[in-house]
C-alpha positions in Angstrom: -27.8 24.3 19.8 -28.8 21.3 17.7 -25.2 20.0 17.9 -25.3 20.2 21.7 -28.6 18.2 21.8 -27.1 15.6 19.5 -24.0 15.3 21.7 -26.1 15.0 24.9 -28.2 12.3 23.3 -25.1 10.5 22.2 -23.6 10.7 25.7 -26.8 9.5 27.2 -27.1 6.5 25.0 -23.3 5.8 25.4 -23.8 5.7 29.2 -26.5 3.1 28.8 -24.1 0.6 27.1 -22.1 -2.0 29.0 -18.7 -0.8 30.2 -16.6 -2.9 27.8 -18.6 -1.7 24.8 -18.3 2.0 26.0 -14.5 1.5 26.3 -14.2 -0.1 22.8 -16.2 2.8 21.3 -14.0 5.4 23.1 -10.8 3.5 21.9 -12.2 3.6 18.3 -12.9 7.3 18.5 -9.3 8.0 19.8 -7.9 5.8 17.0 -9.9 7.6 14.4 -8.7 11.0 15.7 -5.1 9.8 15.6 -5.5 8.5 12.1 -7.0 11.9 11.0 -4.0 13.7 12.4 -1.6 11.4 10.6 -3.4 11.8 7.3 -3.5 15.6 7.7 0.3 15.6 8.4 0.9 13.4 5.3 -1.2 15.6 3.1 0.6 18.6 4.4 3.9 17.0 3.6 2.8 16.3 0.0 2.3 20.0 -0.5 6.1 20.4 0.1 7.0 18.4 -3.0 8.7 20.7 -5.5 6.4 21.7 -8.3 3.2 21.2 -6.5 1.1 24.2 -5.5 1.0 25.2 -1.8 -2.7 24.4 -1.6 -2.5 21.0 -3.4 -3.9 18.9 -0.5 -6.7 21.4 0.1 -7.7 21.3 -3.5 -7.5 17.5 -3.5 -9.8 17.3 -0.5 -12.2 19.8 -2.1 -12.4 17.7 -5.3 -13.0 14.6 -3.2 -15.9 16.3 -1.3 -17.4 17.5 -4.6 -17.2 14.0 -6.1 -18.8 12.5 -3.1 -21.6 15.0 -3.1 -22.3 14.4 -6.9 -22.1 10.7 -6.9 -23.5 9.6 -3.5 -26.7 9.4 -1.6 -27.3 12.8 0.1 -27.9 11.1 3.5 -24.5 9.3 3.5 -22.6 11.9 1.5 -23.2 14.7 4.0 -21.4 12.8 6.8 -18.4 12.0 4.5 -18.2 15.6 3.3 -18.2 16.8 6.9 -15.3 14.4 7.7 -13.4 15.8 4.7 -14.0 19.3 5.9 -12.6 18.4 9.3 -9.6 16.9 7.6 -9.1 20.1 5.5 -9.2 22.1 8.8 -6.6 19.8 10.3 -4.3 20.2 7.2 -4.8 24.0 7.4 -4.0 24.1 11.1 -0.9 22.0 10.6 0.3 24.2 7.7 -0.3 27.3 9.7 1.8 26.0 12.5 4.8 25.4 10.2 
């Protein structure tokens, strides 16, 4: 429920921006998503290197999230950890499709 309200507020404020700025933000979001997919694919490929465990990329991402939580400001670290969790889910989805 809270996520829906945040999304609605984001869309409302986005609609109030000039068209060129809205377009640029949308393009940046699309580029970010494409980069996440590429990174997930690369991490998935790393797991196929002989001698590495099947969950190597997942463990790497978990370690990174733990480090960020330990060493960063809680306000900024939560967003980064969330992004890492999304990336872990993408890697898992890609691995499951193989």
